[in-house]
PQR file with spaces between the fields and no chain letter, atoms N, CA, C, O and H, PARSE charges and radii, in Angstrom:
ATOM       1  N    MET     1     -10.046   -2.261   15.431 -0.4000 1.5000
ATOM       2  CA   MET     1      -9.702   -0.921   15.214 -0.0000 2.0000
ATOM       3  C    MET     1      -8.212   -0.888   15.293  0.5500 1.7000
ATOM       4  O    MET     1      -7.683   -1.632   16.119 -0.5500 1.4000
ATOM       5  N    PHE     2      -7.559   -0.220   14.639 -0.4000 1.5000
ATOM       6  CA   PHE     2      -6.009    0.196   14.484 -0.0000 2.0000
ATOM       7  C    PHE     2      -5.684    1.728   14.179  0.5500 1.7000
ATOM       8  O    PHE     2      -6.045    2.336   13.171 -0.5500 1.4000
ATOM       9  H    PHE     2      -7.989    0.385   13.968  0.4000 1.0000
ATOM      10  N    GLU     3      -5.026    2.176   15.108 -0.4000 1.5000
ATOM      11  CA   GLU     3      -4.720    3.555   15.122 -0.0000 2.0000
ATOM      12  C    GLU     3      -3.402    3.985   15.362  0.5500 1.7000
ATOM      13  O    GLU     3      -2.763    3.763   16.390 -0.5500 1.4000
ATOM      14  H    GLU     3      -4.733    1.683   15.926  0.4000 1.0000
ATOM      15  N    ILE     4      -2.928    4.759   14.132 -0.4000 1.5000
ATOM      16  CA   ILE     4      -1.326    4.911   14.596 -0.0000 2.0000
ATOM      17  C    ILE     4      -1.095    6.649   14.253  0.5500 1.7000
ATOM      18  O    ILE     4      -1.099    7.093   13.105 -0.5500 1.4000
ATOM      19  H    ILE     4      -3.448    4.939   13.297  0.4000 1.0000
ATOM      20  N    THR     5      -0.903    7.483   15.474 -0.4000 1.5000
ATOM      21  CA   THR     5      -0.718    8.816   15.342 -0.0000 2.0000
ATOM      22  C    THR     5       0.489    9.016   14.269  0.5500 1.7000
ATOM      23  O    THR     5       1.366    8.196   13.996 -0.5500 1.4000
ATOM      24  H    THR     5      -0.900    7.122   16.406  0.4000 1.0000
ATOM      25  N    GLN     6       0.292   10.413   13.694 -0.4000 1.5000
ATOM      26  CA   GLN     6       1.294   10.852   12.744 -0.0000 2.0000
ATOM      27  C    GLN     6       2.681   10.580   13.515  0.5500 1.7000
ATOM      28  O    GLN     6       3.452    9.695   13.146 -0.5500 1.4000
ATOM      29  H    GLN     6      -0.420   11.080   13.915  0.4000 1.0000
ATOM      30  N    PRO     7       2.978   11.572   14.819 -0.5600 1.5000
ATOM      31  CA   PRO     7       4.341   11.369   15.571  0.2800 2.0000
ATOM      32  C    PRO     7       4.824    9.694   15.460  0.5500 1.7000
ATOM      33  O    PRO     7       5.950    9.383   15.071 -0.5500 1.4000
ATOM      34  N    ALA     8       4.215    9.104   15.699 -0.4000 1.5000
ATOM      35  CA   ALA     8       4.562    7.636   15.649 -0.0000 2.0000
ATOM      36  C    ALA     8       5.019    7.315   14.546  0.5500 1.7000
ATOM      37  O    ALA     8       6.191    6.967   14.397 -0.5500 1.4000
ATOM      38  H    ALA     8       3.301    9.356   16.015  0.4000 1.0000
ATOM      39  N    VAL     9       3.969    7.399   13.395 -0.4000 1.5000
ATOM      40  CA   VAL     9       4.240    6.948   12.001 -0.0000 2.0000
ATOM      41  C    VAL     9       5.862    7.878   11.694  0.5500 1.7000
ATOM      42  O    VAL     9       6.717    7.273   11.048 -0.5500 1.4000
ATOM      43  H    VAL     9       3.017    7.681   13.517  0.4000 1.0000
ATOM      44  N    GLN    10       6.115    9.034   12.093 -0.4000 1.5000
ATOM      45  CA   GLN    10       7.325    9.620   11.644 -0.0000 2.0000
ATOM      46  C    GLN    10       8.659    8.626   12.478  0.5500 1.7000
ATOM      47  O    GLN    10       9.698    8.270   11.922 -0.5500 1.4000
ATOM      48  H    GLN    10       5.420    9.525   12.618  0.4000 1.0000
ATOM      49  N    GLN    11       8.273    8.333   13.913 -0.4000 1.5000
ATOM      50  CA   GLN    11       9.368    7.665   14.179 -0.0000 2.0000
ATOM      51  C    GLN    11       9.795    5.933   14.042  0.5500 1.7000
ATOM      52  O    GLN    11      10.732    5.204   14.367 -0.5500 1.4000
ATOM      53  H    GLN    11       7.429    8.623   14.365  0.4000 1.0000
ATOM      54  N    ILE    12       8.298    5.806   13.260 -0.4000 1.5000
ATOM      55  CA   ILE    12       8.703    4.213   12.631 -0.0000 2.0000
ATOM      56  C    ILE    12       9.223    4.268   11.608  0.5500 1.7000
ATOM      57  O    ILE    12      10.152    3.480   11.431 -0.5500 1.4000
ATOM      58  H    ILE    12       7.537    6.398   12.997  0.4000 1.0000
ATOM      59  N    ALA    13       8.835    5.264   10.445 -0.4000 1.5000
ATOM      60  CA   ALA    13       9.842    5.532    9.069 -0.0000 2.0000
ATOM      61  C    ALA    13      10.929    6.040    9.566  0.5500 1.7000
ATOM      62  O    ALA    13      11.486    6.290    8.498 -0.5500 1.4000
ATOM      63  H    ALA    13       8.080    5.904   10.589  0.4000 1.0000
ATOM      64  N    GLU    14      11.767    6.436   10.476 -0.4000 1.5000
ATOM      65  CA   GLU    14      12.748    6.971   10.633 -0.0000 2.0000
ATOM      66  C    GLU    14      13.859    5.860   11.176  0.5500 1.7000
ATOM      67  O    GLU    14      15.078    5.770   11.029 -0.5500 1.4000
ATOM      68  H    GLU    14      11.314    6.233   11.344  0.4000 1.0000
ATOM      69  N    TYR    15      12.931    5.109   11.830 -0.4000 1.5000
ATOM      70  CA   TYR    15      13.606    3.814   12.478 -0.0000 2.0000
ATOM      71  C    TYR    15      13.850    2.681   11.407  0.5500 1.7000
ATOM      72  O    TYR    15      14.973    2.182   11.477 -0.5500 1.4000
ATOM      73  H    TYR    15      11.941    5.183   11.949  0.4000 1.0000
ATOM      74  N    PHE    16      13.159    2.265   10.595 -0.4000 1.5000
ATOM      75  CA   PHE    16      13.245    1.453    9.311 -0.0000 2.0000
ATOM      76  C    PHE    16      13.837    2.171    7.998  0.5500 1.7000
ATOM      77  O    PHE    16      13.790    1.555    6.934 -0.5500 1.4000
ATOM      78  H    PHE    16      12.247    2.671   10.538  0.4000 1.0000
ATOM      79  N    LYS    17      14.416    3.516    8.055 -0.4000 1.5000
ATOM      80  CA   LYS    17      15.006    4.065    6.966 -0.0000 2.0000
ATOM      81  C    LYS    17      16.033    3.372    6.489  0.5500 1.7000
ATOM      82  O    LYS    17      16.854    3.082    7.360 -0.5500 1.4000
ATOM      83  H    LYS    17      14.453    4.016    8.919  0.4000 1.0000
ATOM      84  N    GLY    18      16.311    2.958    5.285 -0.4000 1.5000
ATOM      85  CA   GLY    18      17.492    2.135    5.022 -0.0000 2.0000
ATOM      86  C    GLY    18      17.087    0.567    5.136  0.5500 1.7000
ATOM      87  O    GLY    18      17.666   -0.088    4.269 -0.5500 1.4000
ATOM      88  H    GLY    18      15.645    3.194    4.578  0.4000 1.0000
ATOM      89  N    LYS    19      16.419   -0.050    5.803 -0.4000 1.5000
ATOM      90  CA   LYS    19      16.335   -1.315    6.086 -0.0000 2.0000
ATOM      91  C    LYS    19      15.005   -2.061    5.355  0.5500 1.7000
ATOM      92  O    LYS    19      14.404   -3.017    5.845 -0.5500 1.4000
ATOM      93  H    LYS    19      15.949    0.481    6.507  0.4000 1.0000
ATOM      94  N    GLU    20      14.699   -1.433    4.129 -0.4000 1.5000
ATOM      95  CA   GLU    20      13.819   -1.998    3.193 -0.0000 2.0000
ATOM      96  C    GLU    20      14.087   -2.425    2.451  0.5500 1.7000
ATOM      97  O    GLU    20      15.008   -1.905    1.822 -0.5500 1.4000
ATOM      98  H    GLU    20      15.188   -0.656    3.731  0.4000 1.0000
ATOM      99  N    PHE    21      13.552   -3.569    2.000 -0.4000 1.5000
ATOM     100  CA   PHE    21      14.033   -4.472    0.639 -0.0000 2.0000
ATOM     101  C    PHE    21      12.659   -4.588   -0.218  0.5500 1.7000
ATOM     102  O    PHE    21      11.741   -5.121    0.405 -0.5500 1.4000
ATOM     103  H    PHE    21      12.803   -3.991    2.511  0.4000 1.0000
ATOM     104  N    ASP    22      12.392   -4.209   -1.437 -0.4000 1.5000
ATOM     105  CA   ASP    22      11.570   -4.465   -2.081 -0.0000 2.0000
ATOM     106  C    ASP    22      11.689   -5.649   -3.006  0.5500 1.7000
ATOM     107  O    ASP    22      12.654   -5.549   -3.763 -0.5500 1.4000
ATOM     108  H    ASP    22      13.138   -3.776   -1.943  0.4000 1.0000
ATOM     109  N    VAL    23      10.898   -6.854   -3.164 -0.4000 1.5000
ATOM     110  CA   VAL    23      11.368   -8.140   -4.081 -0.0000 2.0000
ATOM     111  C    VAL    23      10.005   -8.355   -4.485  0.5500 1.7000
ATOM     112  O    VAL    23       9.168   -8.676   -3.641 -0.5500 1.4000
ATOM     113  H    VAL    23      10.115   -6.935   -2.549  0.4000 1.0000
ATOM     114  N    ASP    24       9.722   -8.218   -5.623 -0.4000 1.5000
ATOM     115  CA   ASP    24       8.444   -8.796   -6.394 -0.0000 2.0000
ATOM     116  C    ASP    24       7.002   -8.522   -5.782  0.5500 1.7000
ATOM     117  O    ASP    24       5.991   -9.217   -5.688 -0.5500 1.4000
ATOM     118  H    ASP    24      10.402   -7.957   -6.309  0.4000 1.0000
ATOM     119  N    GLY    25       7.325   -7.209   -5.401 -0.4000 1.5000
ATOM     120  CA   GLY    25       6.177   -6.447   -5.140 -0.0000 2.0000
ATOM     121  C    GLY    25       5.849   -6.655   -3.444  0.5500 1.7000
ATOM     122  O    GLY    25       4.825   -6.121   -3.017 -0.5500 1.4000
ATOM     123  H    GLY    25       8.146   -6.643   -5.478  0.4000 1.0000
ATOM     124  N    PHE    26       6.597   -7.319   -2.628 -0.4000 1.5000
ATOM     125  CA   PHE    26       6.871   -7.702   -1.233 -0.0000 2.0000
ATOM     126  C    PHE    26       7.929   -6.551   -0.582  0.5500 1.7000
ATOM     127  O    PHE    26       8.951   -6.099   -1.098 -0.5500 1.4000
ATOM     128  H    PHE    26       7.428   -7.753   -2.975  0.4000 1.0000
ATOM     129  N    LYS    27       7.465   -6.309    0.432 -0.4000 1.5000
ATOM     130  CA   LYS    27       8.495   -5.181    1.287 -0.0000 2.0000
ATOM     131  C    LYS    27       8.766   -5.870    2.222  0.5500 1.7000
ATOM     132  O    LYS    27       7.846   -6.342    2.889 -0.5500 1.4000
ATOM     133  H    LYS    27       6.635   -6.677    0.852  0.4000 1.0000
ATOM     134  N    PHE    28      10.125   -6.138    2.555 -0.4000 1.5000
ATOM     135  CA   PHE    28      10.867   -6.900    3.476 -0.0000 2.0000
ATOM     136  C    PHE    28      11.400   -5.918    4.411  0.5500 1.7000
ATOM     137  O    PHE    28      11.495   -4.770    3.976 -0.5500 1.4000
ATOM     138  H    PHE    28      10.873   -5.755    2.013  0.4000 1.0000
ATOM     139  N    ILE    29      11.779   -6.149    5.652 -0.4000 1.5000
ATOM     140  CA   ILE    29      12.482   -5.089    6.345 -0.0000 2.0000
ATOM     141  C    ILE    29      13.431   -5.892    7.390  0.5500 1.7000
ATOM     142  O    ILE    29      12.936   -6.662    8.212 -0.5500 1.4000
ATOM     143  H    ILE    29      11.702   -7.082    6.005  0.4000 1.0000
ATOM     144  N    VAL    30      14.558   -5.704    7.320 -0.4000 1.5000
ATOM     145  CA   VAL    30      15.887   -6.423    7.894 -0.0000 2.0000
ATOM     146  C    VAL    30      16.756   -5.474    8.619  0.5500 1.7000
ATOM     147  O    VAL    30      17.285   -4.457    8.171 -0.5500 1.4000
ATOM     148  H    VAL    30      14.960   -5.078    6.652  0.4000 1.0000
ATOM     149  N    ASN    31      16.804   -5.849    9.528 -0.4000 1.5000
ATOM     150  CA   ASN    31      17.803   -4.968   10.658 -0.0000 2.0000
ATOM     151  C    ASN    31      19.290   -4.811    9.877  0.5500 1.7000
ATOM     152  O    ASN    31      20.063   -5.765    9.785 -0.5500 1.4000
ATOM     153  H    ASN    31      16.375   -6.676    9.892  0.4000 1.0000
ATOM     154  N    THR    32      19.551   -3.615    9.386 -0.4000 1.5000
ATOM     155  CA   THR    32      21.345   -3.858    8.764 -0.0000 2.0000
ATOM     156  C    THR    32      22.359   -4.245    9.450  0.5500 1.7000
ATOM     157  O    THR    32      23.317   -4.777    8.889 -0.5500 1.4000
ATOM     158  H    THR    32      18.922   -2.840    9.461  0.4000 1.0000
ATOM     159  N    GLU    33      22.324   -4.065   10.631 -0.4000 1.5000
ATOM     160  CA   GLU    33      23.571   -5.082   11.506 -0.0000 2.0000
ATOM     161  C    GLU    33      23.526   -6.256   11.586  0.5500 1.7000
ATOM     162  O    GLU    33      24.523   -6.972   11.682 -0.5500 1.4000
ATOM     163  H    GLU    33      21.546   -3.633   11.087  0.4000 1.0000
ATOM     164  N    PHE    34      22.085   -6.741   11.553 -0.4000 1.5000
ATOM     165  CA   PHE    34      21.739   -8.300   11.279 -0.0000 2.0000
ATOM     166  C    PHE    34      22.398   -8.542    9.958  0.5500 1.7000
ATOM     167  O    PHE    34      23.436   -9.193    9.843 -0.5500 1.4000
ATOM     168  H    PHE    34      21.275   -6.160   11.475  0.4000 1.0000
ATOM     169  N    LEU    35      21.680   -7.931    8.862 -0.4000 1.5000
ATOM     170  CA   LEU    35      22.240   -8.321    7.628 -0.0000 2.0000
ATOM     171  C    LEU    35      23.202   -8.499    7.237  0.5500 1.7000
ATOM     172  O    LEU    35      23.502   -9.393    6.445 -0.5500 1.4000
ATOM     173  H    LEU    35      20.836   -7.402    8.956  0.4000 1.0000
ATOM     174  N    GLU    36      24.157   -7.400    7.868 -0.4000 1.5000
ATOM     175  CA   GLU    36      25.822   -7.635    7.336 -0.0000 2.0000
ATOM     176  C    GLU    36      26.337   -8.715    7.993  0.5500 1.7000
ATOM     177  O    GLU    36      27.373   -9.137    7.480 -0.5500 1.4000
ATOM     178  H    GLU    36      23.913   -6.674    8.511  0.4000 1.0000
ATOM     179  N    LYS    37      25.946   -9.310    8.976 -0.4000 1.5000
ATOM     180  CA   LYS    37      26.285  -10.622    9.958 -0.0000 2.0000
ATOM     181  C    LYS    37      25.664  -11.940    9.149  0.5500 1.7000
ATOM     182  O    LYS    37      26.240  -13.027    9.205 -0.5500 1.4000
ATOM     183  H    LYS    37      25.105   -8.967    9.393  0.4000 1.0000
ATOM     184  N    ALA    38      24.538  -11.760    8.455 -0.4000 1.5000
ATOM     185  CA   ALA    38      23.866  -13.163    8.005 -0.0000 2.0000
ATOM     186  C    ALA    38      23.889  -13.317    6.412  0.5500 1.7000
ATOM     187  O    ALA    38      23.763  -14.436    5.914 -0.5500 1.4000
ATOM     188  H    ALA    38      24.070  -10.878    8.409  0.4000 1.0000
ATOM     189  N    GLN    39      24.022  -12.381    5.766 -0.4000 1.5000
ATOM     190  CA   GLN    39      23.859  -12.479    4.387 -0.0000 2.0000
ATOM     191  C    GLN    39      25.035  -13.086    3.739  0.5500 1.7000
ATOM     192  O    GLN    39      26.233  -12.906    3.959 -0.5500 1.4000
ATOM     193  H    GLN    39      24.123  -11.472    6.171  0.4000 1.0000
ATOM     194  N    PRO    40      24.407  -13.874    2.861 -0.5600 1.5000
ATOM     195  CA   PRO    40      23.311  -13.794    1.919  0.2800 2.0000
ATOM     196  C    PRO    40      21.954  -14.351    3.050  0.5500 1.7000
ATOM     197  O    PRO    40      21.833  -15.200    3.934 -0.5500 1.4000
ATOM     198  N    ILE    41      21.234  -13.479    2.504 -0.4000 1.5000
ATOM     199  CA   ILE    41      19.580  -14.324    3.367 -0.0000 2.0000
ATOM     200  C    ILE    41      18.671  -14.986    2.162  0.5500 1.7000
ATOM     201  O    ILE    41      18.341  -14.390    1.136 -0.5500 1.4000
ATOM     202  H    ILE    41      21.332  -12.790    1.786  0.4000 1.0000
ATOM     203  N    LYS    42      18.263  -16.646    2.579 -0.4000 1.5000
ATOM     204  CA   LYS    42      17.453  -16.816    1.662 -0.0000 2.0000
ATOM     205  C    LYS    42      16.267  -17.559    2.238  0.5500 1.7000
ATOM     206  O    LYS    42      16.254  -18.416    3.122 -0.5500 1.4000
ATOM     207  H    LYS    42      18.531  -17.130    3.412  0.4000 1.0000
ATOM     208  N    VAL    43      15.171  -16.984    1.465 -0.4000 1.5000
ATOM     209  CA   VAL    43      13.610  -17.208    1.852 -0.0000 2.0000
ATOM     210  C    VAL    43      13.175  -18.304    0.829  0.5500 1.7000
ATOM     211  O    VAL    43      13.099  -18.084   -0.380 -0.5500 1.4000
ATOM     212  H    VAL    43      15.181  -16.288    0.747  0.4000 1.0000
ATOM     213  N    ASP    44      12.846  -19.729    1.528 -0.4000 1.5000
ATOM     214  CA   ASP    44      12.249  -20.610    0.518 -0.0000 2.0000
ATOM     215  C    ASP    44      11.161  -21.224    0.965  0.5500 1.7000
ATOM     216  O    ASP    44      10.984  -21.261    2.183 -0.5500 1.4000
ATOM     217  H    ASP    44      12.909  -19.908    2.510  0.4000 1.0000
ATOM     218  N    PHE    45      10.294  -21.777    0.155 -0.4000 1.5000
ATOM     219  CA   PHE    45       9.154  -22.555    0.378 -0.0000 2.0000
ATOM     220  C    PHE    45       9.073  -23.753    0.169  0.5500 1.7000
ATOM     221  O    PHE    45       9.004  -24.125   -1.003 -0.5500 1.4000
ATOM     222  H    PHE    45      10.438  -21.747   -0.835  0.4000 1.0000
ATOM     223  N    GLN    46       9.059  -24.594    1.102 -0.4000 1.5000
ATOM     224  CA   GLN    46       8.967  -26.172    0.796 -0.0000 2.0000
ATOM     225  C    GLN    46       7.888  -27.016    1.276  0.5500 1.7000
ATOM     226  O    GLN    46       6.953  -26.371    1.749 -0.5500 1.4000
ATOM     227  H    GLN    46       9.115  -24.292    2.054  0.4000 1.0000
ATOM     228  N    MET    47       7.740  -28.416    1.290 -0.4000 1.5000
ATOM     229  CA   MET    47       6.158  -28.634    1.147 -0.0000 2.0000
ATOM     230  C    MET    47       5.470  -28.601    2.736  0.5500 1.7000
ATOM     231  O    MET    47       4.281  -28.871    2.905 -0.5500 1.4000
ATOM     232  H    MET    47       8.500  -28.941    0.906  0.4000 1.0000
ATOM     233  N    TYR    48       6.181  -28.316    3.611 -0.4000 1.5000
ATOM     234  CA   TYR    48       5.566  -27.886    4.741 -0.0000 2.0000
ATOM     235  C    TYR    48       5.682  -26.931    5.567  0.5500 1.7000
ATOM     236  O    TYR    48       5.260  -26.903    6.724 -0.5500 1.4000
ATOM     237  H    TYR    48       7.147  -28.097    3.473  0.4000 1.0000
ATOM     238  N    GLY    49       6.401  -25.917    4.852 -0.4000 1.5000
ATOM     239  CA   GLY    49       6.648  -24.414    5.164 -0.0000 2.0000
ATOM     240  C    GLY    49       7.620  -23.623    4.958  0.5500 1.7000
ATOM     241  O    GLY    49       8.153  -23.922    3.889 -0.5500 1.4000
ATOM     242  H    GLY    49       6.743  -25.940    3.913  0.4000 1.0000
ATOM     243  N    PHE    50       8.270  -22.489    5.611 -0.4000 1.5000
ATOM     244  CA   PHE    50       9.242  -21.481    4.905 -0.0000 2.0000
ATOM     245  C    PHE    50      10.321  -22.058    5.780  0.5500 1.7000
ATOM     246  O    PHE    50      10.268  -22.396    6.962 -0.5500 1.4000
ATOM     247  H    PHE    50       7.837  -22.246    6.479  0.4000 1.0000
ATOM     248  N    LYS    51      11.562  -22.098    4.701 -0.4000 1.5000
ATOM     249  CA   LYS    51      12.711  -22.540    5.274 -0.0000 2.0000
ATOM     250  C    LYS    51      13.779  -21.296    4.980  0.5500 1.7000
ATOM     251  O    LYS    51      13.961  -20.858    3.844 -0.5500 1.4000
ATOM     252  H    LYS    51      11.605  -21.824    3.741  0.4000 1.0000
ATOM     253  N    LEU    52      14.373  -20.854    6.011 -0.4000 1.5000
ATOM     254  CA   LEU    52      15.270  -19.349    6.266 -0.0000 2.0000
ATOM     255  C    LEU    52      16.735  -20.244    6.049  0.5500 1.7000
ATOM     256  O    LEU    52      17.065  -21.344    6.492 -0.5500 1.4000
ATOM     257  H    LEU    52      14.225  -21.210    6.934  0.4000 1.0000
ATOM     258  N    ASP    53      17.437  -19.290    5.189 -0.4000 1.5000
ATOM     259  CA   ASP    53      18.937  -19.788    5.335 -0.0000 2.0000
ATOM     260  C    ASP    53      19.707  -18.711    5.644  0.5500 1.7000
ATOM     261  O    ASP    53      19.084  -17.650    5.607 -0.5500 1.4000
ATOM     262  H    ASP    53      17.169  -18.396    4.829  0.4000 1.0000
ATOM     263  N    CYS    54      20.902  -18.629    5.949 -0.4000 1.5000
ATOM     264  CA   CYS    54      21.538  -17.787    5.973 -0.0000 2.0000
ATOM     265  C    CYS    54      23.178  -17.921    5.882  0.5500 1.7000
ATOM     266  O    CYS    54      23.566  -19.043    5.555 -0.5500 1.4000
ATOM     267  H    CYS    54      21.408  -19.491    5.979  0.4000 1.0000
ATOM     268  N    GLY    55      24.180  -16.941    6.126 -0.4000 1.5000
ATOM     269  CA   GLY    55      25.669  -17.169    6.180 -0.0000 2.0000
ATOM     270  C    GLY    55      25.922  -17.311    7.407  0.5500 1.7000
ATOM     271  O    GLY    55      27.091  -17.601    7.663 -0.5500 1.4000
ATOM     272  H    GLY    55      23.864  -16.030    6.392  0.4000 1.0000
ATOM     273  N    MET    56      25.110  -17.189    8.386 -0.4000 1.5000
ATOM     274  CA   MET    56      25.574  -17.232    9.920 -0.0000 2.0000
ATOM     275  C    MET    56      25.911  -18.483   10.134  0.5500 1.7000
ATOM     276  O    MET    56      25.323  -19.329    9.461 -0.5500 1.4000
ATOM     277  H    MET    56      24.161  -16.954    8.177  0.4000 1.0000
ATOM     278  N    ASP    57      26.892  -18.907   11.076 -0.4000 1.5000
ATOM     279  CA   ASP    57      27.027  -20.457   11.728 -0.0000 2.0000
ATOM     280  C    ASP    57      26.543  -20.364   13.168  0.5500 1.7000
ATOM     281  O    ASP    57      26.950  -19.582   14.027 -0.5500 1.4000
ATOM     282  H    ASP    57      27.370  -18.220   11.623  0.4000 1.0000
ATOM     283  N    PHE    58      25.595  -21.304   13.284 -0.4000 1.5000
ATOM     284  CA   PHE    58      24.784  -21.202   14.710 -0.0000 2.0000
ATOM     285  C    PHE    58      25.489  -22.268   15.476  0.5500 1.7000
ATOM     286  O    PHE    58      24.900  -22.596   16.505 -0.5500 1.4000
ATOM     287  H    PHE    58      25.263  -21.940   12.586  0.4000 1.0000
ATOM     288  N    GLY    59      26.503  -22.830   15.249 -0.4000 1.5000
ATOM     289  CA   GLY    59      27.373  -23.878   15.932 -0.0000 2.0000
ATOM     290  C    GLY    59      26.854  -25.513   15.652  0.5500 1.7000
ATOM     291  O    GLY    59      25.941  -25.831   14.890 -0.5500 1.4000
ATOM     292  H    GLY    59      26.982  -22.563   14.413  0.4000 1.0000
ATOM     293  N    PRO    60      27.390  -26.110   16.179 -0.5600 1.5000
ATOM     294  CA   PRO    60      27.349  -27.461   15.940  0.2800 2.0000
ATOM     295  C    PRO    60      26.107  -28.194   15.675  0.5500 1.7000
ATOM     296  O    PRO    60      26.120  -29.156   14.908 -0.5500 1.4000
ATOM     297  N    GLY    61      24.780  -27.712   16.397 -0.4000 1.5000
ATOM     298  CA   GLY    61      23.744  -28.390   16.456 -0.0000 2.0000
ATOM     299  C    GLY    61      23.328  -29.582   17.377  0.5500 1.7000
ATOM     300  O    GLY    61      24.054  -29.907   18.316 -0.5500 1.4000
ATOM     301  H    GLY    61      24.769  -26.931   17.021  0.4000 1.0000
ATOM     302  N    CYS    62      22.400  -30.097   17.163 -0.4000 1.5000
ATOM     303  CA   CYS    62      21.884  -31.166   18.256 -0.0000 2.0000
ATOM     304  C    CYS    62      22.602  -32.331   17.871  0.5500 1.7000
ATOM     305  O    CYS    62      22.809  -32.599   16.688 -0.5500 1.4000
ATOM     306  H    CYS    62      21.810  -29.832   16.400  0.4000 1.0000
ATOM     307  N    THR    63      22.991  -33.037   18.823 -0.4000 1.5000
ATOM     308  CA   THR    63      23.419  -34.429   18.764 -0.0000 2.0000
ATOM     309  C    THR    63      22.706  -35.574   18.563  0.5500 1.7000
ATOM     310  O    THR    63      23.005  -36.666   18.081 -0.5500 1.4000
ATOM     311  H    THR    63      22.822  -32.819   19.784  0.4000 1.0000
ATOM     312  N    SER    64      21.485  -35.015   19.126 -0.4000 1.5000
ATOM     313  CA   SER    64      20.528  -36.401   18.951 -0.0000 2.0000
ATOM     314  C    SER    64      19.755  -36.447   17.551  0.5500 1.7000
ATOM     315  O    SER    64      19.285  -37.509   17.142 -0.5500 1.4000
ATOM     316  H    SER    64      21.242  -34.127   19.517  0.4000 1.0000
ATOM     317  N    CYS    65      19.664  -35.487   16.974 -0.4000 1.5000
ATOM     318  CA   CYS    65      18.828  -35.359   15.801 -0.0000 2.0000
ATOM     319  C    CYS    65      19.610  -34.586   14.471  0.5500 1.7000
ATOM     320  O    CYS    65      19.036  -34.269   13.430 -0.5500 1.4000
ATOM     321  H    CYS    65      20.046  -34.625   17.306  0.4000 1.0000
ATOM     322  N    SER    66      21.099  -34.361   14.784 -0.4000 1.5000
ATOM     323  CA   SER    66      21.904  -33.702   13.879 -0.0000 2.0000
ATOM     324  C    SER    66      21.311  -32.182   12.925  0.5500 1.7000
ATOM     325  O    SER    66      21.755  -31.858   11.824 -0.5500 1.4000
ATOM     326  H    SER    66      21.565  -34.619   15.630  0.4000 1.0000
ATOM     327  N    THR    67      20.131  -31.365   13.771 -0.4000 1.5000
ATOM     328  CA   THR    67      19.720  -30.301   13.405 -0.0000 2.0000
ATOM     329  C    THR    67      20.767  -29.200   13.511  0.5500 1.7000
ATOM     330  O    THR    67      21.290  -28.870   14.576 -0.5500 1.4000
ATOM     331  H    THR    67      19.770  -31.628   14.666  0.4000 1.0000
ATOM     332  N    GLU    68      21.016  -28.692   12.400 -0.4000 1.5000
ATOM     333  CA   GLU    68      21.659  -27.278   12.889 -0.0000 2.0000
ATOM     334  C    GLU    68      21.578  -25.912   13.847  0.5500 1.7000
ATOM     335  O    GLU    68      20.766  -25.085   13.431 -0.5500 1.4000
ATOM     336  H    GLU    68      20.592  -28.960   11.535  0.4000 1.0000
ATOM     337  N    GLY    69      22.088  -25.654   14.715 -0.4000 1.5000
ATOM     338  CA   GLY    69      21.857  -24.679   15.081 -0.0000 2.0000
ATOM     339  C    GLY    69      20.854  -24.485   16.378  0.5500 1.7000
ATOM     340  O    GLY    69      20.852  -23.481   17.090 -0.5500 1.4000
ATOM     341  H    GLY    69      22.747  -26.326   15.053  0.4000 1.0000
ATOM     342  N    SER    70      20.018  -25.615   16.544 -0.4000 1.5000
ATOM     343  CA   SER    70      19.023  -25.996   17.744 -0.0000 2.0000
ATOM     344  C    SER    70      18.225  -27.157   17.186  0.5500 1.7000
ATOM     345  O    SER    70      17.906  -27.582   16.076 -0.5500 1.4000
ATOM     346  H    SER    70      20.020  -26.431   15.965  0.4000 1.0000
ATOM     347  N    CYS    71      18.030  -27.512   18.586 -0.4000 1.5000
ATOM     348  CA   CYS    71      16.971  -29.029   18.887 -0.0000 2.0000
ATOM     349  C    CYS    71      15.560  -28.930   18.455  0.5500 1.7000
ATOM     350  O    CYS    71      14.655  -28.124   18.672 -0.5500 1.4000
ATOM     351  H    CYS    71      18.290  -27.168   19.488  0.4000 1.0000
ATOM     352  N    CYS    72      15.680  -30.073   17.736 -0.4000 1.5000
ATOM     353  CA   CYS    72      13.887  -30.125   17.040 -0.0000 2.0000
ATOM     354  C    CYS    72      13.138  -30.629   18.595  0.5500 1.7000
ATOM     355  O    CYS    72      11.949  -30.381   18.792 -0.5500 1.4000
ATOM     356  H    CYS    72      16.415  -30.728   17.560  0.4000 1.0000
ATOM     357  N    ALA    73      13.890  -31.270   19.521 -0.4000 1.5000
ATOM     358  CA   ALA    73      13.336  -31.873   20.548 -0.0000 2.0000
ATOM     359  C    ALA    73      12.743  -30.699   21.473  0.5500 1.7000
ATOM     360  O    ALA    73      12.159  -30.975   22.521 -0.5500 1.4000
ATOM     361  H    ALA    73      14.857  -31.471   19.361  0.4000 1.0000
């Protein structure tokens, strides 16, 4: 069972106000400050799962495997 009170619903609605995006019938919630820094954001699906791309530079990446932003090891 999952229950949420009306005061909780009101607080959640206020917090997420203006942070929702509808795309093809799905609702996505993105922090507006993050969106300003990260846009454009692209969500794709490839053979092994989802791939997220954005306009942020995460640094040089891993020196052993050339993964950008973080190491796969």
